[in-house]
N, CA, C, O and CB atoms as a CASP TS submission, in Angstrom:
PFRMAT TS
TARGET T0000
AUTHOR 0000-0000-0000
METHOD Language model
MODEL 1
PARENT N/A
ATOM      1  N   UNK     1    -127.820 -88.862  31.854  1.00  0.00           N
ATOM      2  CA  UNK     1    -128.018 -89.111  30.435  1.00  0.00           C
ATOM      3  C   UNK     1    -128.311 -87.799  29.734  1.00  0.00           C
ATOM      4  O   UNK     1    -129.108 -87.000  30.225  1.00  0.00           O
ATOM      5  CB  UNK     1    -129.157 -90.122  30.202  1.00  0.00           C
ATOM      6  N   UNK     2    -127.682 -87.568  28.600  1.00  0.00           N
ATOM      7  CA  UNK     2    -127.876 -86.350  27.836  1.00  0.00           C
ATOM      8  C   UNK     2    -129.033 -86.530  26.877  1.00  0.00           C
ATOM      9  O   UNK     2    -129.111 -87.523  26.154  1.00  0.00           O
ATOM     10  CB  UNK     2    -126.600 -85.969  27.079  1.00  0.00           C
ATOM     11  N   UNK     3    -129.940 -85.547  26.878  1.00  0.00           N
ATOM     12  CA  UNK     3    -131.091 -85.599  25.986  1.00  0.00           C
ATOM     13  C   UNK     3    -130.685 -85.131  24.594  1.00  0.00           C
ATOM     14  O   UNK     3    -130.135 -84.041  24.440  1.00  0.00           O
ATOM     15  CB  UNK     3    -132.250 -84.735  26.532  1.00  0.00           C
ATOM     16  N   UNK     4    -130.955 -85.952  23.579  1.00  0.00           N
ATOM     17  CA  UNK     4    -130.643 -85.556  22.211  1.00  0.00           C
ATOM     18  C   UNK     4    -131.908 -85.143  21.474  1.00  0.00           C
ATOM     19  O   UNK     4    -131.940 -85.120  20.243  1.00  0.00           O
ATOM     20  CB  UNK     4    -129.940 -86.696  21.466  1.00  0.00           C
ATOM     21  N   UNK     5    -132.950 -84.818  22.234  1.00  0.00           N
ATOM     22  CA  UNK     5    -134.196 -84.368  21.637  1.00  0.00           C
ATOM     23  C   UNK     5    -134.012 -82.944  21.134  1.00  0.00           C
ATOM     24  O   UNK     5    -133.478 -82.088  21.839  1.00  0.00           O
ATOM     25  CB  UNK     5    -135.366 -84.454  22.651  1.00  0.00           C
ATOM     26  N   UNK     6    -134.460 -82.702  19.913  1.00  0.00           N
ATOM     27  CA  UNK     6    -134.386 -81.361  19.335  1.00  0.00           C
ATOM     28  C   UNK     6    -135.742 -80.690  19.534  1.00  0.00           C
ATOM     29  O   UNK     6    -136.789 -81.247  19.205  1.00  0.00           O
ATOM     30  CB  UNK     6    -133.993 -81.410  17.811  1.00  0.00           C
ATOM     31  N   UNK     7    -135.691 -79.470  20.085  1.00  0.00           N
ATOM     32  CA  UNK     7    -136.930 -78.723  20.281  1.00  0.00           C
ATOM     33  C   UNK     7    -136.873 -77.454  19.432  1.00  0.00           C
ATOM     34  O   UNK     7    -135.808 -76.868  19.236  1.00  0.00           O
ATOM     35  CB  UNK     7    -137.151 -78.379  21.793  1.00  0.00           C
ATOM     36  N   UNK     8    -138.022 -77.050  18.941  1.00  0.00           N
ATOM     37  CA  UNK     8    -138.119 -75.873  18.080  1.00  0.00           C
ATOM     38  C   UNK     8    -138.361 -74.625  18.919  1.00  0.00           C
ATOM     39  O   UNK     8    -138.600 -74.710  20.123  1.00  0.00           O
ATOM     40  CB  UNK     8    -139.244 -76.048  17.043  1.00  0.00           C
ATOM     41  N   UNK     9    -138.296 -73.469  18.273  1.00  0.00           N
ATOM     42  CA  UNK     9    -138.350 -72.195  18.971  1.00  0.00           C
ATOM     43  C   UNK     9    -139.560 -72.013  19.880  1.00  0.00           C
ATOM     44  O   UNK     9    -139.379 -71.548  21.006  1.00  0.00           O
ATOM     45  CB  UNK     9    -138.328 -71.107  17.983  1.00  0.00           C
ATOM     46  N   UNK    10    -140.785 -72.350  19.466  1.00  0.00           N
ATOM     47  CA  UNK    10    -141.906 -72.164  20.399  1.00  0.00           C
ATOM     48  C   UNK    10    -141.731 -72.949  21.711  1.00  0.00           C
ATOM     49  O   UNK    10    -142.116 -72.476  22.780  1.00  0.00           O
ATOM     50  CB  UNK    10    -143.206 -72.588  19.725  1.00  0.00           C
ATOM     51  N   UNK    11    -141.150 -74.142  21.614  1.00  0.00           N
ATOM     52  CA  UNK    11    -140.906 -74.941  22.823  1.00  0.00           C
ATOM     53  C   UNK    11    -139.798 -74.315  23.664  1.00  0.00           C
ATOM     54  O   UNK    11    -139.856 -74.354  24.893  1.00  0.00           O
ATOM     55  CB  UNK    11    -140.533 -76.393  22.451  1.00  0.00           C
ATOM     56  N   UNK    12    -138.785 -73.734  23.010  1.00  0.00           N
ATOM     57  CA  UNK    12    -137.705 -73.056  23.736  1.00  0.00           C
ATOM     58  C   UNK    12    -138.275 -71.850  24.470  1.00  0.00           C
ATOM     59  O   UNK    12    -137.942 -71.613  25.632  1.00  0.00           O
ATOM     60  CB  UNK    12    -136.564 -72.618  22.768  1.00  0.00           C
ATOM     61  N   UNK    13    -139.136 -71.087  23.795  1.00  0.00           N
ATOM     62  CA  UNK    13    -139.770 -69.935  24.433  1.00  0.00           C
ATOM     63  C   UNK    13    -140.600 -70.361  25.640  1.00  0.00           C
ATOM     64  O   UNK    13    -140.544 -69.725  26.692  1.00  0.00           O
ATOM     65  CB  UNK    13    -140.650 -69.187  23.426  1.00  0.00           C
ATOM     66  N   UNK    14    -141.369 -71.436  25.487  1.00  0.00           N
ATOM     67  CA  UNK    14    -142.207 -71.919  26.589  1.00  0.00           C
ATOM     68  C   UNK    14    -141.354 -72.403  27.759  1.00  0.00           C
ATOM     69  O   UNK    14    -141.690 -72.167  28.919  1.00  0.00           O
ATOM     70  CB  UNK    14    -143.127 -73.051  26.105  1.00  0.00           C
ATOM     71  N   UNK    15    -140.265 -73.071  27.454  1.00  0.00           N
ATOM     72  CA  UNK    15    -139.404 -73.643  28.491  1.00  0.00           C
ATOM     73  C   UNK    15    -138.623 -72.565  29.248  1.00  0.00           C
ATOM     74  O   UNK    15    -138.401 -72.687  30.453  1.00  0.00           O
ATOM     75  CB  UNK    15    -138.434 -74.643  27.870  1.00  0.00           C
ATOM     76  N   UNK    16    -138.204 -71.500  28.533  1.00  0.00           N
ATOM     77  CA  UNK    16    -137.370 -70.469  29.155  1.00  0.00           C
ATOM     78  C   UNK    16    -138.144 -69.237  29.604  1.00  0.00           C
ATOM     79  O   UNK    16    -137.693 -68.506  30.486  1.00  0.00           O
ATOM     80  CB  UNK    16    -136.301 -70.051  28.202  1.00  0.00           C
ATOM     81  N   UNK    17    -139.294 -69.007  29.008  1.00  0.00           N
ATOM     82  CA  UNK    17    -140.048 -67.795  29.301  1.00  0.00           C
ATOM     83  C   UNK    17    -139.524 -66.580  28.554  1.00  0.00           C
ATOM     84  O   UNK    17    -139.944 -65.455  28.828  1.00  0.00           O
ATOM     85  CB  UNK    17    -140.025 -67.526  30.774  1.00  0.00           C
ATOM     86  N   UNK    18    -138.609 -66.794  27.611  1.00  0.00           N
ATOM     87  CA  UNK    18    -138.023 -65.702  26.840  1.00  0.00           C
ATOM     88  C   UNK    18    -138.767 -65.526  25.518  1.00  0.00           C
ATOM     89  O   UNK    18    -139.313 -66.482  24.967  1.00  0.00           O
ATOM     90  CB  UNK    18    -136.526 -65.962  26.583  1.00  0.00           C
ATOM     91  N   UNK    19    -138.778 -64.285  25.019  1.00  0.00           N
ATOM     92  CA  UNK    19    -139.366 -64.016  23.709  1.00  0.00           C
ATOM     93  C   UNK    19    -138.357 -64.358  22.612  1.00  0.00           C
ATOM     94  O   UNK    19    -137.174 -64.568  22.879  1.00  0.00           O
ATOM     95  CB  UNK    19    -139.812 -62.533  23.598  1.00  0.00           C
ATOM     96  N   UNK    20    -138.843 -64.410  21.392  1.00  0.00           N
ATOM     97  CA  UNK    20    -137.960 -64.688  20.257  1.00  0.00           C
ATOM     98  C   UNK    20    -136.828 -63.673  20.176  1.00  0.00           C
ATOM     99  O   UNK    20    -135.666 -64.042  20.008  1.00  0.00           O
ATOM    100  CB  UNK    20    -138.756 -64.687  18.950  1.00  0.00           C
ATOM    101  N   UNK    21    -137.170 -62.394  20.295  1.00  0.00           N
ATOM    102  CA  UNK    21    -136.135 -61.362  20.164  1.00  0.00           C
ATOM    103  C   UNK    21    -135.109 -61.452  21.280  1.00  0.00           C
ATOM    104  O   UNK    21    -133.926 -61.201  21.046  1.00  0.00           O
ATOM    105  CB  UNK    21    -136.765 -59.976  20.157  1.00  0.00           C
ATOM    106  N   UNK    22    -135.531 -61.801  22.480  1.00  0.00           N
ATOM    107  CA  UNK    22    -134.598 -61.941  23.595  1.00  0.00           C
ATOM    108  C   UNK    22    -133.682 -63.139  23.381  1.00  0.00           C
ATOM    109  O   UNK    22    -132.486 -63.063  23.664  1.00  0.00           O
ATOM    110  CB  UNK    22    -135.358 -62.085  24.922  1.00  0.00           C
ATOM    111  N   UNK    23    -134.227 -64.232  22.887  1.00  0.00           N
ATOM    112  CA  UNK    23    -133.418 -65.420  22.603  1.00  0.00           C
ATOM    113  C   UNK    23    -132.318 -65.080  21.604  1.00  0.00           C
ATOM    114  O   UNK    23    -131.151 -65.398  21.833  1.00  0.00           O
ATOM    115  CB  UNK    23    -134.300 -66.567  22.061  1.00  0.00           C
ATOM    116  N   UNK    24    -132.684 -64.435  20.497  1.00  0.00           N
ATOM    117  CA  UNK    24    -131.698 -64.115  19.465  1.00  0.00           C
ATOM    118  C   UNK    24    -130.719 -63.039  19.928  1.00  0.00           C
ATOM    119  O   UNK    24    -129.553 -63.061  19.533  1.00  0.00           O
ATOM    120  CB  UNK    24    -132.401 -63.661  18.192  1.00  0.00           C
ATOM    121  N   UNK    25    -131.170 -62.100  20.755  1.00  0.00           N
ATOM    122  CA  UNK    25    -130.273 -61.096  21.317  1.00  0.00           C
ATOM    123  C   UNK    25    -129.237 -61.757  22.221  1.00  0.00           C
ATOM    124  O   UNK    25    -128.047 -61.450  22.140  1.00  0.00           O
ATOM    125  CB  UNK    25    -131.069 -60.036  22.100  1.00  0.00           C
ATOM    126  N   UNK    26    -129.694 -62.667  23.082  1.00  0.00           N
ATOM    127  CA  UNK    26    -128.777 -63.371  23.981  1.00  0.00           C
ATOM    128  C   UNK    26    -127.812 -64.270  23.201  1.00  0.00           C
ATOM    129  O   UNK    26    -126.651 -64.408  23.585  1.00  0.00           O
ATOM    130  CB  UNK    26    -129.568 -64.206  24.998  1.00  0.00           C
ATOM    131  N   UNK    27    -128.284 -64.883  22.109  1.00  0.00           N
ATOM    132  CA  UNK    27    -127.393 -65.706  21.286  1.00  0.00           C
ATOM    133  C   UNK    27    -126.297 -64.842  20.681  1.00  0.00           C
ATOM    134  O   UNK    27    -125.139 -65.256  20.637  1.00  0.00           O
ATOM    135  CB  UNK    27    -128.185 -66.431  20.171  1.00  0.00           C
ATOM    136  N   UNK    28    -126.645 -63.648  20.213  1.00  0.00           N
ATOM    137  CA  UNK    28    -125.667 -62.746  19.599  1.00  0.00           C
ATOM    138  C   UNK    28    -124.605 -62.313  20.610  1.00  0.00           C
ATOM    139  O   UNK    28    -123.457 -62.058  20.248  1.00  0.00           O
ATOM    140  CB  UNK    28    -126.372 -61.511  19.013  1.00  0.00           C
ATOM    141  N   UNK    29    -125.002 -62.233  21.881  1.00  0.00           N
ATOM    142  CA  UNK    29    -124.072 -61.847  22.948  1.00  0.00           C
ATOM    143  C   UNK    29    -123.321 -63.041  23.526  1.00  0.00           C
ATOM    144  O   UNK    29    -122.470 -62.878  24.400  1.00  0.00           O
ATOM    145  CB  UNK    29    -124.822 -61.135  24.057  1.00  0.00           C
ATOM    146  N   UNK    30    -123.636 -64.243  23.038  1.00  0.00           N
ATOM    147  CA  UNK    30    -122.987 -65.445  23.558  1.00  0.00           C
ATOM    148  C   UNK    30    -123.539 -65.890  24.904  1.00  0.00           C
ATOM    149  O   UNK    30    -122.869 -66.608  25.646  1.00  0.00           O
ATOM    150  CB  UNK    30    -121.512 -65.210  23.681  1.00  0.00           C
ATOM    151  N   UNK    31    -124.757 -65.468  25.221  1.00  0.00           N
ATOM    152  CA  UNK    31    -125.363 -65.768  26.517  1.00  0.00           C
ATOM    153  C   UNK    31    -126.447 -66.843  26.433  1.00  0.00           C
ATOM    154  O   UNK    31    -127.114 -67.122  27.430  1.00  0.00           O
ATOM    155  CB  UNK    31    -125.948 -64.510  27.109  1.00  0.00           C
ATOM    156  N   UNK    32    -126.630 -67.442  25.271  1.00  0.00           N
ATOM    157  CA  UNK    32    -127.680 -68.445  25.085  1.00  0.00           C
ATOM    158  C   UNK    32    -127.179 -69.448  24.054  1.00  0.00           C
ATOM    159  O   UNK    32    -126.461 -69.076  23.126  1.00  0.00           O
ATOM    160  CB  UNK    32    -129.042 -67.787  24.631  1.00  0.00           C
ATOM    161  N   UNK    33    -127.553 -70.721  24.208  1.00  0.00           N
ATOM    162  CA  UNK    33    -127.086 -71.744  23.253  1.00  0.00           C
ATOM    163  C   UNK    33    -127.522 -71.443  21.820  1.00  0.00           C
ATOM    164  O   UNK    33    -128.615 -70.929  21.580  1.00  0.00           O
ATOM    165  CB  UNK    33    -127.608 -73.121  23.663  1.00  0.00           C
ATOM    166  N   UNK    34    -126.653 -71.770  20.886  1.00  0.00           N
ATOM    167  CA  UNK    34    -126.959 -71.602  19.465  1.00  0.00           C
ATOM    168  C   UNK    34    -127.776 -72.811  18.986  1.00  0.00           C
ATOM    169  O   UNK    34    -127.579 -73.926  19.469  1.00  0.00           O
ATOM    170  CB  UNK    34    -125.643 -71.444  18.622  1.00  0.00           C
ATOM    171  N   UNK    35    -128.685 -72.588  18.044  1.00  0.00           N
ATOM    172  CA  UNK    35    -129.480 -73.703  17.520  1.00  0.00           C
ATOM    173  C   UNK    35    -128.696 -74.530  16.511  1.00  0.00           C
ATOM    174  O   UNK    35    -127.639 -74.121  16.032  1.00  0.00           O
ATOM    175  CB  UNK    35    -130.758 -73.181  16.875  1.00  0.00           C
ATOM    176  N   UNK    36    -129.228 -75.680  16.206  1.00  0.00           N
ATOM    177  CA  UNK    36    -128.677 -76.549  15.161  1.00  0.00           C
ATOM    178  C   UNK    36    -129.523 -76.368  13.905  1.00  0.00           C
ATOM    179  O   UNK    36    -130.746 -76.256  13.986  1.00  0.00           O
ATOM    180  CB  UNK    36    -128.654 -78.059  15.617  1.00  0.00           C
ATOM    181  N   UNK    37    -128.880 -76.341  12.763  1.00  0.00           N
ATOM    182  CA  UNK    37    -129.616 -76.213  11.506  1.00  0.00           C
ATOM    183  C   UNK    37    -130.255 -77.557  11.169  1.00  0.00           C
ATOM    184  O   UNK    37    -129.586 -78.590  11.163  1.00  0.00           O
ATOM    185  CB  UNK    37    -128.680 -75.737  10.350  1.00  0.00           C
ATOM    186  N   UNK    38    -131.568 -77.530  10.887  1.00  0.00           N
ATOM    187  CA  UNK    38    -132.305 -78.743  10.555  1.00  0.00           C
ATOM    188  C   UNK    38    -132.625 -78.825   9.069  1.00  0.00           C
ATOM    189  O   UNK    38    -132.891 -79.906   8.543  1.00  0.00           O
ATOM    190  CB  UNK    38    -133.586 -78.812  11.360  1.00  0.00           C
ATOM    191  N   UNK    39    -132.597 -77.701   8.407  1.00  0.00           N
ATOM    192  CA  UNK    39    -132.895 -77.624   6.983  1.00  0.00           C
ATOM    193  C   UNK    39    -132.616 -76.208   6.509  1.00  0.00           C
ATOM    194  O   UNK    39    -132.003 -75.419   7.227  1.00  0.00           O
ATOM    195  CB  UNK    39    -134.368 -78.033   6.688  1.00  0.00           C
ATOM    196  N   UNK    40    -133.062 -75.886   5.307  1.00  0.00           N
ATOM    197  CA  UNK    40    -132.812 -74.553   4.767  1.00  0.00           C
ATOM    198  C   UNK    40    -133.405 -73.455   5.639  1.00  0.00           C
ATOM    199  O   UNK    40    -132.782 -72.413   5.841  1.00  0.00           O
ATOM    200  CB  UNK    40    -133.372 -74.448   3.369  1.00  0.00           C
ATOM    201  N   UNK    41    -134.596 -73.686   6.151  1.00  0.00           N
ATOM    202  CA  UNK    41    -135.292 -72.645   6.908  1.00  0.00           C
ATOM    203  C   UNK    41    -135.756 -73.124   8.273  1.00  0.00           C
ATOM    204  O   UNK    41    -136.733 -72.606   8.815  1.00  0.00           O
ATOM    205  CB  UNK    41    -136.475 -72.142   6.124  1.00  0.00           C
ATOM    206  N   UNK    42    -135.072 -74.097   8.825  1.00  0.00           N
ATOM    207  CA  UNK    42    -135.500 -74.635  10.114  1.00  0.00           C
ATOM    208  C   UNK    42    -134.301 -74.842  11.030  1.00  0.00           C
ATOM    209  O   UNK    42    -133.261 -75.354  10.616  1.00  0.00           O
ATOM    210  CB  UNK    42    -136.259 -75.957   9.923  1.00  0.00           C
ATOM    211  N   UNK    43    -134.470 -74.434  12.284  1.00  0.00           N
ATOM    212  CA  UNK    43    -133.451 -74.671  13.298  1.00  0.00           C
ATOM    213  C   UNK    43    -134.125 -75.245  14.534  1.00  0.00           C
ATOM    214  O   UNK    43    -135.337 -75.125  14.712  1.00  0.00           O
ATOM    215  CB  UNK    43    -132.678 -73.364  13.639  1.00  0.00           C
ATOM    216  N   UNK    44    -133.325 -75.863  15.373  1.00  0.00           N
ATOM    217  CA  UNK    44    -133.818 -76.390  16.632  1.00  0.00           C
ATOM    218  C   UNK    44    -132.683 -76.441  17.634  1.00  0.00           C
ATOM    219  O   UNK    44    -131.511 -76.421  17.258  1.00  0.00           O
ATOM    220  CB  UNK    44    -134.442 -77.781  16.442  1.00  0.00           C
ATOM    221  N   UNK    45    -133.025 -76.505  18.883  1.00  0.00           N
ATOM    222  CA  UNK    45    -132.040 -76.559  19.959  1.00  0.00           C
ATOM    223  C   UNK    45    -132.077 -77.930  20.606  1.00  0.00           C
ATOM    224  O   UNK    45    -133.138 -78.546  20.711  1.00  0.00           O
ATOM    225  CB  UNK    45    -132.300 -75.453  21.009  1.00  0.00           C
ATOM    226  N   UNK    46    -130.918 -78.408  21.041  1.00  0.00           N
ATOM    227  CA  UNK    46    -130.909 -79.627  21.835  1.00  0.00           C
ATOM    228  C   UNK    46    -131.546 -79.306  23.181  1.00  0.00           C
ATOM    229  O   UNK    46    -131.186 -78.325  23.831  1.00  0.00           O
ATOM    230  CB  UNK    46    -129.454 -80.192  22.009  1.00  0.00           C
ATOM    231  N   UNK    47    -132.471 -80.120  23.580  1.00  0.00           N
ATOM    232  CA  UNK    47    -133.158 -79.881  24.851  1.00  0.00           C
ATOM    233  C   UNK    47    -132.162 -79.866  26.006  1.00  0.00           C
ATOM    234  O   UNK    47    -132.338 -79.119  26.969  1.00  0.00           O
ATOM    235  CB  UNK    47    -134.236 -80.953  25.092  1.00  0.00           C
ATOM    236  N   UNK    48    -131.124 -80.683  25.915  1.00  0.00           N
ATOM    237  CA  UNK    48    -130.111 -80.727  26.974  1.00  0.00           C
ATOM    238  C   UNK    48    -129.355 -79.404  27.074  1.00  0.00           C
ATOM    239  O   UNK    48    -128.979 -78.995  28.173  1.00  0.00           O
ATOM    240  CB  UNK    48    -129.127 -81.875  26.722  1.00  0.00           C
ATOM    241  N   UNK    49    -129.122 -78.725  25.940  1.00  0.00           N
ATOM    242  CA  UNK    49    -128.471 -77.412  25.961  1.00  0.00           C
ATOM    243  C   UNK    49    -129.345 -76.385  26.684  1.00  0.00           C
ATOM    244  O   UNK    49    -128.846 -75.579  27.469  1.00  0.00           O
ATOM    245  CB  UNK    49    -128.169 -76.936  24.525  1.00  0.00           C
ATOM    246  N   UNK    50    -130.644 -76.421  26.415  1.00  0.00           N
ATOM    247  CA  UNK    50    -131.569 -75.487  27.053  1.00  0.00           C
ATOM    248  C   UNK    50    -131.677 -75.793  28.542  1.00  0.00           C
ATOM    249  O   UNK    50    -131.690 -74.882  29.369  1.00  0.00           O
ATOM    250  CB  UNK    50    -132.961 -75.552  26.386  1.00  0.00           C
ATOM    251  N   UNK    51    -131.754 -77.074  28.881  1.00  0.00           N
ATOM    252  CA  UNK    51    -131.825 -77.466  30.296  1.00  0.00           C
ATOM    253  C   UNK    51    -130.573 -77.030  31.056  1.00  0.00           C
ATOM    254  O   UNK    51    -130.662 -76.578  32.197  1.00  0.00           O
ATOM    255  CB  UNK    51    -132.008 -78.988  30.420  1.00  0.00           C
ATOM    256  N   UNK    52    -129.412 -77.165  30.425  1.00  0.00           N
ATOM    257  CA  UNK    52    -128.156 -76.747  31.061  1.00  0.00           C
ATOM    258  C   UNK    52    -128.131 -75.235  31.246  1.00  0.00           C
ATOM    259  O   UNK    52    -127.666 -74.747  32.276  1.00  0.00           O
ATOM    260  CB  UNK    52    -126.942 -77.200  30.222  1.00  0.00           C
ATOM    261  N   UNK    53    -128.628 -74.488  30.258  1.00  0.00           N
ATOM    262  CA  UNK    53    -128.680 -73.029  30.361  1.00  0.00           C
ATOM    263  C   UNK    53    -129.589 -72.621  31.521  1.00  0.00           C
ATOM    264  O   UNK    53    -129.254 -71.720  32.289  1.00  0.00           O
ATOM    265  CB  UNK    53    -129.180 -72.401  29.031  1.00  0.00           C
ATOM    266  N   UNK    54    -130.731 -73.282  31.643  1.00  0.00           N
ATOM    267  CA  UNK    54    -131.665 -72.990  32.738  1.00  0.00           C
ATOM    268  C   UNK    54    -131.019 -73.313  34.078  1.00  0.00           C
ATOM    269  O   UNK    54    -131.162 -72.546  35.030  1.00  0.00           O
ATOM    270  CB  UNK    54    -132.978 -73.791  32.569  1.00  0.00           C
ATOM    271  N   UNK    55    -130.314 -74.429  34.168  1.00  0.00           N
ATOM    272  CA  UNK    55    -129.672 -74.836  35.420  1.00  0.00           C
ATOM    273  C   UNK    55    -128.599 -73.839  35.854  1.00  0.00           C
ATOM    274  O   UNK    55    -128.392 -73.636  37.051  1.00  0.00           O
ATOM    275  CB  UNK    55    -129.057 -76.227  35.269  1.00  0.00           C
ATOM    276  N   UNK    56    -127.919 -73.219  34.898  1.00  0.00           N
ATOM    277  CA  UNK    56    -126.865 -72.253  35.210  1.00  0.00           C
ATOM    278  C   UNK    56    -127.405 -70.858  35.485  1.00  0.00           C
ATOM    279  O   UNK    56    -126.685 -70.013  36.016  1.00  0.00           O
ATOM    280  CB  UNK    56    -125.874 -72.192  34.078  1.00  0.00           C
ATOM    281  N   UNK    57    -128.649 -70.606  35.134  1.00  0.00           N
ATOM    282  CA  UNK    57    -129.214 -69.268  35.237  1.00  0.00           C
ATOM    283  C   UNK    57    -129.181 -68.681  36.649  1.00  0.00           C
ATOM    284  O   UNK    57    -128.733 -67.544  36.795  1.00  0.00           O
ATOM    285  CB  UNK    57    -130.620 -69.293  34.750  1.00  0.00           C
ATOM    286  N   UNK    58    -129.619 -69.370  37.686  1.00  0.00           N
ATOM    287  CA  UNK    58    -129.579 -68.758  39.025  1.00  0.00           C
ATOM    288  C   UNK    58    -128.171 -68.357  39.448  1.00  0.00           C
ATOM    289  O   UNK    58    -127.999 -67.307  40.067  1.00  0.00           O
ATOM    290  CB  UNK    58    -130.156 -69.717  40.050  1.00  0.00           C
ATOM    291  N   UNK    59    -127.180 -69.146  39.139  1.00  0.00           N
ATOM    292  CA  UNK    59    -125.804 -68.831  39.489  1.00  0.00           C
ATOM    293  C   UNK    59    -125.345 -67.589  38.733  1.00  0.00           C
ATOM    294  O   UNK    59    -124.645 -66.749  39.300  1.00  0.00           O
ATOM    295  CB  UNK    59    -124.878 -70.023  39.183  1.00  0.00           C
ATOM    296  N   UNK    60    -125.720 -67.461  37.487  1.00  0.00           N
ATOM    297  CA  UNK    60    -125.342 -66.295  36.700  1.00  0.00           C
ATOM    298  C   UNK    60    -125.988 -65.035  37.249  1.00  0.00           C
ATOM    299  O   UNK    60    -125.361 -63.976  37.281  1.00  0.00           O
ATOM    300  CB  UNK    60    -125.729 -66.489  35.241  1.00  0.00           C
ATOM    301  N   UNK    61    -127.225 -65.142  37.676  1.00  0.00           N
ATOM    302  CA  UNK    61    -127.920 -63.978  38.225  1.00  0.00           C
ATOM    303  C   UNK    61    -127.290 -63.544  39.542  1.00  0.00           C
ATOM    304  O   UNK    61    -127.169 -62.347  39.802  1.00  0.00           O
ATOM    305  CB  UNK    61    -129.408 -64.287  38.427  1.00  0.00           C
ATOM    306  N   UNK    62    -126.890 -64.496  40.373  1.00  0.00           N
ATOM    307  CA  UNK    62    -126.286 -64.174  41.655  1.00  0.00           C
ATOM    308  C   UNK    62    -124.952 -63.460  41.479  1.00  0.00           C
ATOM    309  O   UNK    62    -124.647 -62.535  42.231  1.00  0.00           O
ATOM    310  CB  UNK    62    -126.098 -65.435  42.478  1.00  0.00           C
ATOM    311  N   UNK    63    -124.148 -63.877  40.492  1.00  0.00           N
ATOM    312  CA  UNK    63    -122.836 -63.249  40.307  1.00  0.00           C
ATOM    313  C   UNK    63    -122.947 -61.892  39.631  1.00  0.00           C
ATOM    314  O   UNK    63    -122.090 -61.033  39.838  1.00  0.00           O
ATOM    315  CB  UNK    63    -121.929 -64.155  39.491  1.00  0.00           C
ATOM    316  N   UNK    64    -123.999 -61.678  38.816  1.00  0.00           N
ATOM    317  CA  UNK    64    -124.121 -60.396  38.147  1.00  0.00           C
ATOM    318  C   UNK    64    -124.827 -59.354  39.009  1.00  0.00           C
ATOM    319  O   UNK    64    -124.674 -58.155  38.779  1.00  0.00           O
ATOM    320  CB  UNK    64    -124.860 -60.567  36.848  1.00  0.00           C
ATOM    321  N   UNK    65    -125.602 -59.802  40.003  1.00  0.00           N
ATOM    322  CA  UNK    65    -126.310 -58.881  40.889  1.00  0.00           C
ATOM    323  C   UNK    65    -126.233 -59.392  42.315  1.00  0.00           C
ATOM    324  O   UNK    65    -127.164 -60.056  42.772  1.00  0.00           O
ATOM    325  CB  UNK    65    -127.784 -58.710  40.451  1.00  0.00           C
ATOM    326  N   UNK    66    -125.156 -59.105  43.033  1.00  0.00           N
ATOM    327  CA  UNK    66    -124.965 -59.656  44.376  1.00  0.00           C
ATOM    328  C   UNK    66    -126.018 -59.190  45.381  1.00  0.00           C
ATOM    329  O   UNK    66    -126.216 -59.848  46.403  1.00  0.00           O
ATOM    330  CB  UNK    66    -123.600 -59.286  44.882  1.00  0.00           C
ATOM    331  N   UNK    67    -126.697 -58.075  45.119  1.00  0.00           N
ATOM    332  CA  UNK    67    -127.706 -57.574  46.049  1.00  0.00           C
ATOM    333  C   UNK    67    -129.017 -58.342  45.939  1.00  0.00           C
ATOM    334  O   UNK    67    -129.865 -58.222  46.823  1.00  0.00           O
ATOM    335  CB  UNK    67    -127.954 -56.098  45.803  1.00  0.00           C
ATOM    336  N   UNK    68    -129.209 -59.124  44.885  1.00  0.00           N
ATOM    337  CA  UNK    68    -130.448 -59.845  44.674  1.00  0.00           C
ATOM    338  C   UNK    68    -130.628 -60.981  45.665  1.00  0.00           C
ATOM    339  O   UNK    68    -131.755 -61.435  45.864  1.00  0.00           O
ATOM    340  CB  UNK    68    -130.498 -60.378  43.274  1.00  0.00           C
ATOM    341  N   UNK    69    -129.578 -61.449  46.283  1.00  0.00           N
ATOM    342  CA  UNK    69    -129.662 -62.593  47.194  1.00  0.00           C
ATOM    343  C   UNK    69    -130.292 -62.244  48.509  1.00  0.00           C
ATOM    344  O   UNK    69    -130.430 -63.107  49.376  1.00  0.00           O
ATOM    345  CB  UNK    69    -128.307 -63.161  47.437  1.00  0.00           C
TER
END
């Protein structure tokens, strides 16, 4: 089942361990899910998008640094 819960930036930071600047840097590079606009000055991420990014993270690290294994 896909989670349609929207989480805000502090929850994304807590869930991923990333800082705000790292999140936005990774988004600019296409390495992190983009948020959904909730209003004029508010955005949020689908929790399922963040969970999927976390699930793919170990595989991405292994392919980018083969010596880490």
